[in-house]
Phi, psi and omega in degrees: 000136183221152171280123181247354177196152176204145181211162177250134179239119177252127182217157184224069176279065184104332172200163186280139174227146175241123184235139173255134174237123181247128181247146180245166181286355177255011175083005177266133178235160176222155179234149179221157182259132178235021186292132175228106190307119178085352180226032188300317184290334176297317179290319179301317179294317180301319178291306186296319188269337190235321187264311186299323177301331180282348181278328188300129180093350181278159177278115184293347180283344183269064187297313182299315181296320179295319179299311181296324178300314182285327180281308185273339182285343178265137178294323181265102185264166169066196182086153186296325180292308180301311186288328176293321178294314178298321181300318182298316177297316181298315178302315182296322180292319176296323177300314179298315184295321178294321177295321177298326178273359179057046182216155171297153183301323182298330177289322177297326180286338181140359178097162183293143169255354183204163183270341179207160182253112179297130181233159172239144178257175183251116173248126180211160180205171180290334180212182184301311186294322178293321178294318178301317178296322180293321175300318177298322178296319179293323174300318178296332178281353177105004180289139176261345181221134185221131172274129183247124177227148182218152168300153185247126180306131179093352176243134186290331182213150177229123180297136182099352176258112188283167178270348178230180185264326186254332185229135184227126176227107184288336176289113196236359185203159180292337170232151187300132171285138178258128180241167180249149183224143175221114185294320181298315179300320180295312182296324180287338188267317191302316178302328178295322179298312184283334172297318180291321180294316180290326177297323183279317190245355181073203188245019183287327184255150176285135175241136181235161178212141182248125180268345178058041174062027192255011179238151167287159183306316182292327177291321178294321176298319178297316180295317179302318179297319180293330184268355183303322180297345186261002170058049180293146176295318173195163163252127186256141173047057185294324181207156176303142190251016174304321172266092185299330181296340181300332182289344177296320180294319178297315182301327181290344188245351181211150176259002176295133178302145183246137179233141180199161169129000184294339178260004178285155181242332182217173178298334181292334179290337184238003185305309183291322177302318181285310184295329178267006177053047181265352175227166180245337181223133175255129192250008183299122182277165182304317185289334182268343185259019179079017176093186182298321185304316181273327180297328177300324180290322176296314181296321179294318176298316181300321182298329179297336185242021177058032172265134183258164176276151177204061197297142171306141181206040179282176184284358173279003171248134185284167175304339177295315176296317181298314180298316178297316180299321182293325174293318177296314179301321181294329181269315195299129186291330182259041176293144175243298181196162179233128173291141181217108171249128184291139174275163179289160176302326179296318178295317179297328178289325178289325183240079177300138186215160183266344184286154180208158181257139176201125171057042176088000182235149167260145180237129185288344185083176186248012178296150178288155187075204178271000170081013179232139178228179176236131175269102188293328177295318176293318181300324182294344180285346189235089180290158179303139175229125179301136179204135183237154170285152177296157176243133185259139170237156171287164186295340177273003178097353178297137175295126181301123194226029175217000000 
């Protein structure tokens, strides 16, 4: 069996996605996601110009060897562009291998460890009352876990607060939008939001909150301590994690579980955090971690230290990543929770998939492979459009730098 063709498909059904499709001489194909928000064409070029030509003629069943070839064979390793490109190829190869075995991907990995994948949705509003109502709407939709974000009084915009109710895309302009941030206003406000939420809905549902890397470690510790009475499921991305040791200071000041890792690329980015038990959930998604082959190593290391998975699952990841993640979530023994943001109907039409939501859980379905494909005719209707994430400055104009 040999790979006889491979291509990159860039499409924008409401937001940009980069997809790899690998074809074999036996008529079996697989697809993988290579989307990197705001840098999509960089990954597309890396794949088209450097990786895919090296795939032709190889045996697609040799997944480990191909992964090692692309990772170790390049002098310049790691980084989001490289690892997203490798991840797309890896996803497609696992998809092919599961199809060859006529089984769902979770069976190829070792079989299900659970009947459903617990997910959390995003409830947000311009102010406290709108956010409280949105949490109630998500409860009504059947969610058991909800991330709550709100606009902050005195700030014109807050990252993580969407412009719509069902679909959220933070990349909003052909050039980056600049926003203002004030840490004091944020710290004074957030406890009021969760006090109101628990007063309204009690403690039956899990509540989560994302800080988006915007606090210093001591500020994150202070916020965690203030939020402890509200029993949060986790605090996400409390501070930038380039300095993994910074999480030790947060850990000393709060017992709220800590989650981080959606911007990580390899096991080395989280090794110290996991081994020193400074986090409770690792969030590195399949597409950012070099695919299933490398993500398994991260999950296995985490399991040794009772750290659970909590993978990123925003709309900047295509349904291909979501479908692959759900098969991985169904199998991995130290699963915690999966982020789930719904894609637009246009995106779902481009990426037909077998997974579905019911009663607070996502189910990967029983289709062979990872259960997601790409409709190339639909994809062709939506050409690439430049779009960037906002950039934050402090109110005095200083570039936000921690």
